[in-house]
Every structure is written in structure tokens, then in C-alpha cells.
N, C-alpha and C positions, 0 to 999 in steps of 0.2 A: 558423468553428467546425466541428469534426469531426462528421460524421454517423455515429452509432454503429450504425445499423440493420444487422443482419446480421453485425456484427463479433463476434469471440469475445474475451471478457475473463476473465482469471483474477483472482479476488479471494481473497487469503488472510485467514484469520480472519473468514470470512463468516457464521458462525452466529449472531452476537449483536453487540450494541453498534453501533459505528460501521461495522464491516464489513457487518452486516446492512442498515443504512440505505444504505450505498453500493451494495449489490447491488440494492436496490429502485430507487435512482436510475438505475443503469445499465440495468436492465430497462425502466423507464419510457421510456428513450431508445432502446429497441429493440435493445440489445446482448444477444447470447447469452452465457451465463455458465457458467464453471467455478467452483464454490463449494468452497473449501477449509475444512476444520476438522480438529481432531484425531481426530474420529470421524464416520463417515457418518451416524450417528444424530443427531448434533448439528445437521446441516444440513438435515434433512428438512423442517422447518417453513419455512425460507426458500426451499428448493427448490420447495415447493408454491406459495408466494407468487409467486415470479417466473414460474413456468410459467403461472400463472393470468393473468399479464399478456401472454401470447402469445409469449414468447421460448423458445428452446431452452435447456436447462440440464442440467447433471449435477454430481454432487458427487464430490470426491476427499478422501482423508484422509492426513494425515502429522503426526507429532509433529516439530515443527521443530527440536527439540534432537537429534533422531536423523537424521543426514545420510544414512544409508542409506534411511530412510523418505522423505526428500525426493527422493532419486534414484528411488525406486520410484514416487512420485507423478508425477514428470516422465515416467517411462517409460510410465505408464498413459495420460497425456494424449497422448503420441506414438502409442501403439498405437491410440488412437481416431481418429487422423488429424486432430486439431483444429489448425487454423491460428490460433494465438494472436496477436492484434493488440495487445492491451492487457494489461498486468500492473499490478495495484494491490496492492502488497505492504503490506497493512494490518496483518497479524498482528504482535504484539510481546508482550514479557513484561517486567514489572518484578519481578525475582525476590525482592527483600526491601528493607525499609527498616531500616537499621542505625543505631540510636541510638548504639551504641558503634562508630562507623565506623572507628576504628583497629583493630578486630578483624574487619574485613571479610574473609571467607574467599575463597580463590582461586576457589572454585566460583562465586561471584557473577559473576566475570569470564568464566570459561570458558562457563558456561551462557548468560549474557546475550549474549556475542558470537556464539555458535552460532545462537541464535534471532533476534537483532535485526540481525546483520550478515552472517554467513556464509550462512544459509539464503536470505534475500532476494536476495543477490548470486548464489548458485547458480541461482536461478530466473531472474534477469535474464540471466545469461550463457547459459543454456540457450535462451532464446527470442530473444535479440538477433540471432544470425546470420540467422534466417528473416525477421525484421523488416527487416533491412538489405537482404537479397536482394529482398524484395518492394517495398521503398521506402516502407514505412509501419510505424510502431509507436509505442506510448506505454508508458513505464515510469514509475510513480510510487511512490517509496519513502517510507514513513511514518516520520518522524523525531520528535524531541521538542525543545522549546525549553528543557528543563531545564538549569539551570546553578547553580554555587555551592552544590551539594548533595552533599557527600561521603557522606551517608547512603544515597545511591542510586548509588554509584560505578560498579558494574558496568553498570547500565542506562544511565546518562548517557554513559559511555565508549563503550559499544557503539553508541549512537545517533550520537555524534560521529564514530565510525569510519564508520558508514553514510553520513553527510554527505560525508565525505572521498572515499570510493570512488565515490559517486554523481556528485559534481561532476567528479572526474577522468575517469570513464567518459563522462560527458556531453560532454566536450570533443572526443571522437572522432567524435561524430555531429552536432556543432553545424552548423547551417545546412542540415540534411537534414530529411526528413519522419519521422525517427525521433527522438523526444524523450524525454529522461530527466531527470526533475525530482523534487524533494522536496516533501512536504507535512507539516504538523503540525496535528493536529486541535485542539490546545489541551488544557487540563486539563478533561476532561469526566467526568461522573458515569457511568463505565462500571465494569466489573469491575476494570480496570487502574487507573483514576483514583480509584476509591473514591466513597463516598456524599457526601463533603464538598467535592468539586470544584465550582468556581463555575459551570461551563458544562453545559448539557444536551447530550446526545449530538447532538441535532438541530441544534445550533448549528454543527456541523462540515459540514453539508450546505448548499450544494453544494460548498463550498470544498475538501473532501477529495478530490474527483474532478476539479477544474478542470484539473489537469495532463494529464488524458486527453483534454480537449477543445480545449486551445489549439492553434493551427494556424499558428504563426509561425516555426517552425524553431529556436526557442531552447531550450537545455537548461541544466541546472545551477542552475535557479532554486529558491528556497525560497518556496513558495506557502502561506503560513500560512492555514489554513482559516478562522480567526476574522476575517480581513479581509473575508470574503465572506458573513458571516452575514446571513440575511434577504434576500439578493439572489436574483434569478432566475439560472438557469444561464447564460443568454445575457449578462446584465449582468456576472456574475462572470468569465466568459471574457474579455469586453472589458476589464474592469479589469485582469485578470492580464496581458494582452498589452500594455496601455498603461503600466502602472505597475511591473511586476516584470521587471527586465532580467536578462539572462544575465551571469554573472560573467567571461566570457572576453573 
């Protein structure tokens, strides 16, 4: 299992919900953190929490639907000279639930794809060359198991696209110490999932971050966080390595 002490990890959507819980998990494991949200003010509370645990951390901001803002965020990280070893692309958006799904507007697709597919892949592409040059890296893209739900067509299509590009990209690093995998927190009671979701946000821990800790050279896997609910991180990583195979 990967030792995270002293490694730098970028977490998008870190201000609340599952992103916040993930940040606490990574800090407890000794990772230094770059905490993303749409506004620096949003991340101040979690920034205080993780630094109290003794790790280094700072916040960055970007509206992920604005690709210029994403580029500016990445440039800021570069200016700071941070060597990013782990990317947890947690942030996502479900733009609307369309009861009249045959009237779904084009904007549902364009905005959803920008936030849920294009932005996380821009981030992955930015840091991947450095990871490959150093011989270590972990990228975990957060997807969704949603299906047969045309009421959320933009969201589900953008997550399916993220699955496709993540698996395709992972084939290029298969067998190395740079791993690119997918996770799904499940339907949780977050701002995105809503108050009637069946799962507490805590149920996604530690599974949402398992892909950062596996150490077997396998990429392209779908590591559903709900399969690891209630487990220690060590047990979850062992289960992931034993039971979740690469698709290649």
C-alpha cells in the first residue's frame, strides 16, 4: 500500500461533502493537500482542519465550467512549484433533473461535459507527464453508476464519457507505477445527491480514495466506494488489489 506521507495531493471539490471527507482521510495519512473549490472562502474551514493535523496545505479556486479558470488554477499550482503526486478529481455537477426529458436543452450537455469530463481530464493531462517522468502517480476520477435515467441525460452522458477516456488513458500506463482509475461514491446524501439518497457521505470512505493507495500497477479499474464501506483503509486496499482487475 502506498505511503502518502509528504506526497502532494490535489482534491477537487474539497470544500464540502465527500471531497471534504476525502481531504481529512488523506491528511490523516500524512498527505500534503491542494484543496480546490469554486471560491477560496469555501475551503477555509477544511484548510484549517487539515493543517491542524500537521500537514501542509493550500487552497486554489476555479469554476470548472470555465476552462480559462481551470488553466489559471493549474498555472498557480505550477508557480508554487508543487510536485503533484496524486489527483483526486472529486468535483462534479448534476445540472438538472428533467421530468420532461424530451425537452432536455443542449446546455445540459455542454455544461455537464465541461465540468464532469473536460475539466478533470485537463487536470489529469497537466500532471501526468511529471508523474510519468518521476515514476509515480495516482489519478482517480470520480464517476457515477447512474443508468437508464434520461431525466439526467447530460450528467450521465458526461460521466460515461469520463469512464471512456479514463480507461483509454489508463492503458498507456498499465504495468507502471502511475495508476489511473475510476471511483463511484454511490448515491449519497450530499448537495449533489440530495437529502433522500440512501447512503450517508461517510459510507464512501475509505473507498473513494482506494485508487490512490493501491500499489499493483493496474489501471482502468472501477473501484465502487460502496464495496469498501466500513472497512479499514488497509483492508480496502487489499480487497481492491485482490478482487478488482484491470480491463486490459
